[in-house]
Each structure stands twice: as structure tokens, then as C-alpha cells.
BAMI-892242 format. One record per residue: residue in one letter; x, y, z of N, C-alpha, C in turn. Coordinates in steps of 0.1 Angstrom, whole numbers, padded with zeros to 4 digits, always signed. Layout:
<recs>
AXYZXYZXYZ;...
</recs>
This chain:
<recs>
M-0317+0440-1247-0327+0450-1251-0341+0441-1251;T-0350+0448-1250-0364+0442-1251-0372+0452-1262;G-0381+0447-1267-0390+0454-1275-0404+0448-1274;T-0413+0460-1279-0429+0454-1279-0433+0461-1290;F-0443+0456-1296-0451+0461-1307-0465+0458-1306;E-0472+0469-1308-0487+0466-1303-0495+0472-1316;Y-0507+0465-1320-0515+0466-1329-0527+0468-1325;E-0534+0480-1328-0548+0482-1322-0558+0478-1335;S-0563+0468-1335-0574+0463-1348-0586+0468-1343;G-0596+0468-1353-0608+0473-1351-0613+0486-1356;T-0601+0493-1359-0602+0508-1365-0597+0505-1380;V-0601+0514-1387-0594+0517-1401-0581+0519-1398;G-0571+0511-1404-0560+0517-1407-0551+0512-1392;G-0560+0510-1381-0552+0507-1369-0541+0514-1364;E-0538+0515-1351-0527+0521-1347-0514+0513-1343;H-0504+0515-1348-0491+0505-1345-0483+0514-1334;I-0479+0506-1325-0471+0512-1315-0459+0504-1310;W-0445+0508-1313-0434+0500-1309-0425+0506-1301;S-0416+0500-1296-0407+0505-1287-0395+0496-1283;V-0386+0500-1280-0372+0492-1278-0367+0499-1266;S-0362+0489-1256-0354+0495-1243-0344+0486-1241;Q-0337+0494-1231-0323+0485-1228-0317+0490-1214;N-0315+0482-1207-0308+0489-1192-0293+0492-1193;V-0293+0506-1195-0280+0510-1200-0271+0513-1187;Q-0278+0510-1174-0270+0511-1163-0256+0504-1161;P-0253+0493-1166-0242+0484-1166-0231+0494-1175;F-0235+0499-1187-0227+0507-1194-0222+0518-1189;L-0231+0525-1184-0226+0536-1176-0216+0532-1163;E-0218+0523-1158-0210+0520-1146-0197+0516-1154;Q-0196+0508-1164-0183+0504-1170-0176+0517-1177;A-0185+0525-1182-0176+0537-1186-0171+0547-1175;K-0177+0548-1166-0172+0553-1153-0158+0547-1147;Q-0159+0532-1147-0149+0526-1140-0137+0526-1149;D-0139+0526-1166-0130+0530-1175-0122+0544-1171;R-0130+0553-1169-0124+0566-1167-0116+0565-1158;D-0118+0559-1145-0114+0559-1133-0101+0550-1133;T-0099+0540-1140-0088+0528-1142-0082+0527-1153;L-0083+0532-1167-0079+0526-1179-0067+0538-1179;G-0056+0531-1183-0045+0537-1190-0041+0533-1205;M-0032+0537-1209-0028+0534-1223-0024+0520-1223;A-0030+0514-1234-0029+0498-1236-0014+0496-1245;P-0008+0484-1242+0006+0482-1245+0006+0486-1262;N-0005+0485-1269-0002+0486-1285-0006+0503-1286;G-0003+0511-1275-0006+0525-1277-0019+0532-1277;M-0030+0520-1277-0043+0525-1281-0049+0528-1266;K-0059+0535-1268-0070+0535-1255-0084+0535-1258;K-0090+0528-1248-0107+0526-1251-0113+0541-1251;F-0120+0542-1262-0127+0553-1264-0141+0556-1256;A-0148+0546-1258-0163+0546-1250-0168+0533-1249;T-0180+0530-1243-0187+0520-1239-0201+0523-1246;I-0205+0518-1257-0217+0523-1263-0228+0509-1262;P-0239+0513-1257-0248+0501-1258-0256+0503-1270;D-0261+0490-1274-0268+0487-1286-0279+0498-1288;L-0286+0501-1279-0296+0512-1281-0291+0525-1286;V-0278+0528-1282-0271+0540-1286-0267+0538-1300;A-0262+0529-1303-0257+0523-1316-0268+0524-1326;I-0281+0519-1322-0290+0522-1330-0294+0535-1334;D-0294+0544-1322-0296+0558-1322-0288+0566-1333;I-0276+0561-1331-0265+0567-1340-0268+0564-1356;K-0269+0552-1355-0273+0548-1372-0284+0553-1376;D-0294+0556-1367-0307+0563-1373-0305+0576-1374;K-0299+0584-1367-0295+0598-1367-0285+0603-1375;W-0274+0594-1377-0262+0600-1386-0259+0590-1396;G-0265+0578-1396-0261+0567-1406-0248+0560-1403;L-0245+0560-1392-0230+0555-1388-0235+0540-1382;D-0230+0529-1390-0232+0517-1384-0220+0512-1380;I-0220+0513-1366-0208+0511-1358-0205+0495-1357;H-0213+0487-1360-0215+0473-1361-0207+0467-1375;A-0207+0474-1383-0204+0471-1397-0191+0468-1396;P-0187+0456-1402-0171+0451-1403-0161+0459-1407;E-0165+0469-1416-0154+0479-1421-0155+0492-1413;F-0164+0493-1404-0164+0507-1397-0153+0509-1392;M-0144+0503-1383-0134+0504-1373-0122+0508-1384;S-0121+0505-1396-0109+0507-1403-0114+0520-1412;D-0123+0526-1410-0127+0540-1417-0123+0551-1410;K-0111+0558-1410-0108+0570-1401-0120+0580-1401;E-0123+0583-1413-0134+0595-1416-0147+0591-1405;M-0151+0579-1407-0163+0574-1399-0160+0576-1384;L-0147+0571-1381-0145+0570-1368-0143+0584-1359;A-0138+0592-1370-0136+0608-1364-0151+0613-1363;K-0160+0610-1371-0173+0614-1367-0182+0608-1357;L-0179+0595-1354-0185+0588-1342-0179+0595-1330;M-0165+0597-1330-0160+0605-1317-0165+0618-1315;V-0167+0626-1326-0174+0640-1323-0190+0638-1318;I-0195+0629-1324-0208+0628-1321-0211+0619-1306;V-0202+0613-1300-0201+0607-1288-0199+0617-1276;R-0187+0625-1281-0184+0636-1270-0194+0647-1270;Q-0201+0650-1281-0212+0660-1279-0226+0654-1275;D-0230+0643-1277-0243+0639-1275-0245+0627-1265;Y-0232+0621-1262-0233+0609-1252-0220+0610-1244;P-0217+0621-1239-0202+0622-1232-0204+0612-1219;Y-0213+0607-1215-0214+0598-1202-0207+0585-1206;L-0209+0581-1219-0203+0570-1222-0187+0570-1228;L-0182+0579-1225-0166+0582-1228-0159+0573-1217;S-0150+0568-1220-0139+0560-1213-0126+0567-1210;V-0127+0578-1216-0112+0588-1217-0117+0600-1209;
</recs>
């Protein structure tokens, strides 16, 4: 991920401009490869999606779900919300 921040001085209040970007192509390629090749893991689990950090930030900003929080993966309700969000808004990241 890369970020920039610009501040225009010389004017009252100045203008603040910031942006964050990430090359998501490797994540899209991984998700496609997963869809083409992954089966059920020995423990009965399947990989759900490949989520780039930029998308994780967007999900946290829009829906308040912090997928990086240590307790997130053990919260079934939050996981169910995440699955709905990814299926509706980011289907290209699905591994299944």
C-alpha cells in the first residue's frame, strides 16, 4: 500500500488531500486461482476470500467490521456479515 498527503499552504484553512492505493492485481489473481483449484481442507474448512488491505479498510469504514481484530474470526455474527458484504460488493475476491 502507498499513501500520499498534500497540504496547500498560503490560503486560509489550506486544502488537505490524501489518498491510499494498493496494487490489487495479485489478490485478484490469487482469488481466481483459489476458485479454480481449492477443495475442502482436511479440517473441513474452505477458504472464503482473498481480501487486500485496501478492501479491509473500506469494509471497516463502511460497515465497522475490523477483520484484522484478534477476536473477529471467532465472532460468528460478524463473519456472517462479512460473507454477505463480500458476496454482494466484492464477489471478484471470492475463493469459492
